[in-house]
C-alpha positions as CSV (number, residue, x, y, z in Angstrom):
1,M,-25.4,-53.5,-48.7
2,P,-25.4,-56.7,-50.8
3,D,-22.2,-58.7,-51.2
4,K,-20.2,-58.1,-54.3
5,L,-21.2,-60.7,-56.9
6,D,-18.5,-62.7,-58.7
7,L,-18.5,-63.0,-62.5
8,R,-20.2,-66.4,-62.5
9,S,-23.1,-65.0,-60.4
10,M,-23.5,-61.9,-62.6
11,L,-23.6,-64.1,-65.7
12,N,-26.1,-66.5,-63.9
13,M,-23.7,-69.4,-64.4
14,D,-23.6,-72.5,-62.2
15,P,-20.4,-72.6,-59.9
16,Q,-17.8,-75.1,-60.8
17,P,-18.6,-78.6,-59.5
18,E,-16.4,-80.2,-56.8
19,F,-14.9,-83.6,-57.1
20,L,-14.9,-86.5,-54.6
21,V,-12.9,-89.7,-54.6
22,E,-13.3,-93.0,-52.8
23,L,-10.2,-93.5,-50.6
24,P,-8.8,-96.7,-49.1
25,V,-8.8,-97.2,-45.3
26,G,-6.1,-94.9,-43.8
27,W,-6.0,-92.5,-46.7
28,S,-7.2,-88.9,-46.3
29,R,-7.4,-85.6,-48.1
30,R,-5.5,-82.6,-46.9
31,D,-5.3,-79.0,-48.2
32,V,-2.0,-77.6,-49.5
33,S,-1.8,-75.0,-46.7
34,D,0.5,-73.6,-44.1
35,E,-1.6,-75.2,-41.4
36,T,-1.2,-78.7,-43.0
37,F,2.6,-78.1,-43.3
38,R,2.8,-77.1,-39.6
39,D,0.9,-80.2,-38.6
40,F,3.1,-82.5,-40.6
41,E,6.3,-80.8,-39.5
42,A,5.3,-81.0,-35.8
43,S,4.3,-84.7,-36.2
44,M,7.6,-85.6,-38.0
45,K,9.7,-83.8,-35.4
46,R,7.9,-85.4,-32.5
47,N,8.2,-88.9,-33.9
48,L,11.9,-88.6,-34.9
49,M,12.9,-87.0,-31.6
50,Q,11.1,-89.7,-29.7
51,A,13.1,-92.2,-31.8
52,H,16.3,-90.3,-30.9
53,Q,16.9,-89.5,-34.6
54,P,17.5,-85.7,-34.7
55,Q,19.9,-86.2,-37.6
56,T,17.1,-87.7,-39.7
57,Y,14.9,-84.7,-38.9
58,A,17.6,-82.4,-40.0
59,V,17.4,-84.1,-43.5
60,L,13.7,-84.7,-43.7
61,G,12.5,-81.3,-42.3
62,P,13.9,-79.3,-45.2
63,A,12.7,-82.0,-47.7
64,L,9.2,-81.6,-46.3
65,R,9.3,-77.8,-46.8
66,D,10.6,-78.3,-50.3
67,S,7.8,-80.7,-51.1
68,F,5.1,-78.3,-50.0
69,D,6.8,-75.4,-51.9
70,K,6.8,-77.5,-55.0
71,M,3.1,-78.4,-54.6
72,R,2.2,-74.8,-54.2
73,N,4.3,-73.7,-57.2
74,S,2.7,-76.3,-59.4
75,G,-0.8,-75.0,-58.5
76,A,-1.7,-78.0,-56.3
77,F,-4.6,-77.2,-53.9
78,A,-5.0,-80.6,-52.2
79,F,-3.3,-84.0,-51.8
80,F,-4.3,-87.5,-50.8
81,A,-2.0,-89.9,-48.9
82,P,-2.1,-92.9,-46.5
83,I,-1.5,-90.6,-43.6
84,D,-3.6,-92.6,-41.1
85,A,-2.9,-96.0,-42.4
86,P,-3.0,-98.7,-39.6
87,A,0.4,-100.0,-38.5
88,E,-0.5,-103.5,-39.7
89,S,-1.4,-102.4,-43.2
90,P,1.2,-102.8,-46.1
91,R,3.5,-99.9,-46.3
92,M,3.0,-97.7,-49.4
93,A,5.1,-94.6,-50.1
94,A,2.6,-92.8,-52.3
95,S,0.5,-89.7,-52.6
96,I,-1.8,-88.0,-55.1
97,I,-1.8,-84.2,-55.7
98,A,-4.7,-82.3,-57.3
99,R,-4.5,-79.3,-59.5
100,Y,-6.3,-77.8,-62.5
101,R,-5.1,-77.3,-66.0
102,R,-6.7,-74.3,-67.8
103,S,-6.7,-73.3,-71.5
104,E,-4.3,-70.5,-72.1
105,D,-5.7,-69.4,-75.5
106,G,-9.5,-69.8,-75.0
107,Q,-9.5,-73.0,-77.0
108,P,-10.4,-76.5,-75.7
109,L,-7.6,-78.6,-74.3
110,D,-7.9,-81.0,-77.2
111,G,-4.4,-80.0,-78.4
112,L,-2.9,-80.9,-75.1
113,V,-4.7,-84.3,-75.1
114,R,-3.4,-85.1,-78.6
115,S,0.1,-84.1,-77.5
116,L,0.0,-86.3,-74.4
117,I,-1.2,-89.3,-76.5
118,R,1.4,-88.7,-79.2
119,E,4.4,-87.7,-77.1
120,R,3.8,-89.3,-73.7
121,G,1.9,-92.5,-74.6
122,A,-1.2,-91.4,-72.7
123,Q,-4.0,-93.9,-72.7
124,P,-7.6,-94.0,-71.3
125,L,-7.7,-95.0,-67.7
126,L,-9.3,-98.5,-67.4
127,D,-10.8,-98.0,-70.9
128,D,-12.7,-94.9,-69.9
129,P,-12.0,-92.2,-72.6
130,R,-12.9,-89.4,-70.2
131,T,-9.7,-89.8,-68.3
132,L,-6.2,-90.0,-69.7
133,R,-3.3,-91.7,-67.9
134,Y,0.5,-91.7,-68.5
135,E,3.6,-92.6,-66.5
136,D,7.1,-91.3,-65.9
137,A,9.9,-92.7,-63.7
138,V,13.1,-91.1,-62.4
139,E,15.8,-92.5,-60.0
140,V,16.4,-90.4,-56.9
141,R,18.7,-90.5,-53.9
142,L,17.6,-90.1,-50.3
143,G,20.6,-90.2,-47.9
144,E,22.5,-93.3,-48.8
145,G,19.5,-95.0,-50.5
146,R,18.6,-95.2,-54.1
147,F,14.9,-95.1,-55.1
148,V,12.7,-94.8,-58.2
149,N,9.9,-92.3,-58.2
150,H,7.0,-93.3,-60.4
151,S,4.9,-90.4,-61.4
152,I,1.4,-91.2,-62.8
153,T,-0.6,-88.3,-64.3
154,Y,-4.3,-88.5,-64.8
155,L,-6.3,-85.8,-66.7
156,T,-10.1,-85.5,-66.9
157,P,-12.2,-82.5,-68.1
158,V,-14.2,-80.5,-65.6
159,P,-18.0,-80.9,-66.3
160,G,-19.5,-77.8,-67.8
161,S,-16.1,-76.2,-68.7
162,R,-16.5,-76.9,-72.4
163,R,-13.1,-78.7,-72.2
164,L,-11.4,-75.4,-71.3
165,K,-10.4,-76.8,-67.8
166,A,-9.3,-80.2,-66.6
167,L,-8.6,-81.8,-63.3
168,E,-5.1,-83.1,-63.1
169,L,-4.2,-85.7,-60.5
170,V,-0.6,-86.6,-60.2
171,A,0.3,-89.7,-58.2
172,S,3.8,-90.3,-56.9
173,L,4.8,-93.8,-55.9
174,V,8.3,-94.5,-54.6
175,R,10.0,-97.9,-54.7
176,P,13.5,-99.1,-53.7
177,A,15.8,-99.2,-56.7
178,G,16.3,-102.9,-55.9
179,L,12.7,-103.8,-56.3
180,P,12.0,-104.9,-60.0
181,K,9.7,-102.5,-61.9
182,G,7.7,-105.5,-62.9
183,S,7.1,-106.8,-59.4
184,E,3.7,-107.9,-58.3
185,R,3.8,-105.5,-55.3
186,L,4.5,-102.5,-57.5
187,R,1.8,-103.5,-59.9
188,A,-0.7,-103.9,-57.1
189,Q,0.1,-100.4,-55.8
190,K,-0.3,-98.9,-59.3
191,D,-3.7,-100.6,-59.6
192,L,-4.8,-99.1,-56.3
193,L,-3.9,-95.6,-57.5
194,D,-5.8,-96.2,-60.7
195,L,-8.9,-97.3,-58.8
196,I,-8.7,-94.2,-56.6
197,V,-8.7,-91.9,-59.6
198,A,-11.3,-93.9,-61.4
199,S,-13.7,-93.3,-58.5
200,V,-13.7,-89.5,-59.1
201,R,-17.2,-88.1,-59.2
202,W,-18.5,-84.5,-59.5
203,V,-20.9,-82.9,-57.2
204,K,-22.5,-79.5,-56.8
205,P,-20.5,-77.3,-54.4
206,N,-22.0,-76.6,-51.0
């Protein structure tokens, strides 16, 4: 008995393309899944227990679960982070989550784009009009420390979707509150995130 065909197959449509990005050394892509969460939780617990810091695990363990729950609830299906960065490389508290934005009324996402430009100050990424970029920043507390979380959102249409669907990449970059927002270090980290997103290319699915 033949497999049940999905709507795209019945309409003889090409499947949605997949996207790839060029990642720096030490960065990798992971799925937002229970398996990934269990791997991260086990690694965190092992490292903190070896460092005799069970109290830190008691704080970061629930925070890790909350982070994964928020990614799932936001529709994220994958994330990129410097998980395997060499010990000698500069430390960077950053990640990029991937999700899709879809038209809710059957109309192109042009209205959303105009709204982001008008209300959020979105601009083309590296002068490429295919990708919009805008930033937000909010101060957060972790234990006794104060930090600033910089959220950088990138939006680019999915090829073949007639602008009804867009890939949204949201980068999160954390800096100590004492580090000036105009520092060269922070600027370099933002530039790296911009270059990662600018490397997005679309390929036919396997």
